[in-house]
C-alpha positions in Angstrom: 0.0 0.0 0.0 2.8 2.4 0.9 4.6 1.6 -2.4 1.4 2.4 -4.3 0.9 5.6 -2.4 4.5 6.6 -3.0 4.2 5.9 -6.7 1.0 8.0 -6.9 2.5 10.9 -5.0 5.7 10.7 -7.1 3.7 10.8 -10.3 1.6 13.8 -9.0 4.6 15.7 -7.9 6.4 15.0 -11.2 3.4 16.1 -13.2 2.9 19.3 -11.1 6.6 20.3 -11.5 6.5 19.5 -15.2 3.3 21.6 -15.6 4.7 24.5 -13.6 8.0 24.4 -15.6 6.1 24.2 -18.9 3.8 27.1 -18.0 6.8 29.1 -16.8 8.7 28.7 -20.0 5.7 29.1 -22.4 3.6 31.7 -20.7 3.3 35.1 -22.4 2.8 36.9 -19.1 5.2 39.5 -17.6 8.5 38.3 -16.2 7.7 39.5 -12.7 4.5 37.5 -12.7 6.4 34.4 -13.7 8.9 34.9 -10.9 6.1 35.4 -8.4 4.5 32.1 -9.5 7.8 30.3 -9.4 8.4 31.7 -5.9 5.0 30.5 -4.8 5.7 27.0 -6.1 9.1 27.0 -4.4 7.5 28.0 -1.1 5.0 25.1 -1.3 7.9 22.7 -2.1 9.9 24.1 0.8 7.0 23.7 3.2 6.4 20.1 2.1 10.1 19.2 2.5 10.3 20.9 5.9 7.2 19.1 7.1 8.5 15.7 5.8 11.9 16.3 7.4 10.1 16.7 10.8 8.7 13.2 10.5 10.3 9.8 10.9 10.0 8.2 7.5 11.1 4.6 7.0 9.6 3.9 3.6 12.4 4.0 1.0 10.2 5.1 -1.8 9.0 8.1 0.3 12.6 8.9 1.2 13.5 8.9 -2.5 10.5 11.1 -3.2 11.7 13.5 -0.5 15.2 13.6 -2.1 13.5 14.4 -5.5 11.7 17.3 -3.9 14.9 18.6 -2.4 16.7 18.5 -5.7 13.7 20.2 -7.4 13.8 22.9 -4.7 17.5 23.6 -5.3 17.0 23.7 -9.1 14.0 26.0 -8.8 15.9 28.3 -6.4 18.8 28.5 -8.9 16.4 29.5 -11.7 14.7 32.1 -9.4 18.0 33.6 -8.3 19.3 33.7 -11.8 16.2 35.4 -13.2 15.3 38.0 -10.6 
């Protein structure tokens, strides 16, 4: 059950990040608006990672998912810092 849940969460996170990245790159909106949206997504990712780090997680799939979120957060912050 945990493996299935982990796979579903992983897929949802992957799709969400892909959608946000795609919208960020293809959107015709103002650059400032794009940066604000990126910052909002990064804030949500940061809150999720921080909450997960405060819990005792033993499921390896969930730990891998957490590591993916950490990497995504770092990559997103690099883009945000570079573009602001």
